[in-house]
C-alpha positions as CSV (number, residue, x, y, z in Angstrom):
1,M,0.0,0.0,0.0
2,S,1.5,3.3,-1.1
3,V,1.6,6.5,1.0
4,A,-1.0,8.1,-1.2
5,E,-3.4,5.2,-0.6
6,V,-2.9,5.3,3.1
7,A,-3.4,9.1,3.1
8,G,-6.6,8.6,1.1
9,L,-7.9,6.1,3.6
10,V,-7.2,8.5,6.5
11,V,-7.6,12.0,5.2
12,R,-10.8,11.6,3.2
13,P,-12.8,10.1,6.0
14,A,-11.5,12.7,8.5
15,V,-12.6,15.5,6.2
16,T,-16.0,13.8,5.5
17,G,-16.6,13.3,9.3
18,T,-15.6,16.8,10.0
19,M,-17.9,18.2,7.3
20,R,-20.8,16.1,8.7
21,A,-20.0,17.4,12.3
22,R,-20.0,21.0,11.0
23,K,-23.4,20.4,9.3
24,T,-24.8,19.0,12.6
25,K,-23.3,21.9,14.6
26,S,-25.1,24.3,12.3
27,R,-28.4,22.6,13.2
28,Q,-27.7,22.1,16.9
29,H,-25.7,23.9,19.5
30,V,-22.9,21.4,20.3
31,V,-21.2,18.5,18.6
32,A,-19.7,16.2,21.2
33,K,-16.3,14.7,20.7
34,K,-17.9,11.3,20.7
35,Q,-20.3,12.3,18.0
36,W,-17.4,13.7,15.9
37,A,-15.4,10.5,16.4
38,A,-18.4,8.5,15.4
39,Y,-18.8,10.5,12.2
40,V,-15.1,9.9,11.4
41,G,-15.4,6.2,12.3
42,V,-18.3,5.7,10.0
43,A,-16.5,7.5,7.2
44,V,-13.4,5.3,7.7
45,M,-15.5,2.1,7.7
46,T,-17.4,3.2,4.6
47,T,-14.2,4.1,2.8
48,L,-12.6,0.7,3.7
49,L,-15.7,-1.2,2.7
50,T,-15.9,0.6,-0.6
51,K,-12.2,-0.2,-1.3
52,V,-12.7,-3.9,-0.5
53,L,-15.9,-4.1,-2.6
54,N,-14.2,-2.4,-5.6
55,E,-11.3,-4.8,-5.4
56,F,-13.7,-7.8,-5.2
57,V,-15.7,-6.6,-8.2
58,E,-12.5,-6.0,-10.2
59,R,-11.2,-9.5,-9.3
60,R,-14.5,-11.3,-9.8
61,F,-15.7,-9.7,-13.0
62,A,-12.4,-8.9,-14.7
63,A,-12.0,-10.5,-18.1
64,D,-9.9,-13.7,-18.0
65,D,-7.2,-12.2,-20.1
66,A,-7.0,-8.9,-18.2
67,D,-4.1,-8.3,-15.9
68,V,-5.6,-7.2,-12.6
69,T,-3.3,-6.7,-9.6
């Protein structure tokens, strides 16, 4: 796994979770640390699940003569 892939798995979910927390904060008064952590955690899990699912689909449905790593 390259540095860019690791950064993508960490940075994107953190930004997504932070954006979700900011949206919640605009509707409510306070976003608790636990709530922000939960948003980031869900974003991380969603990113990982998407990555695994994409790799599965590429392996499963790739043409027999295609070179898939």
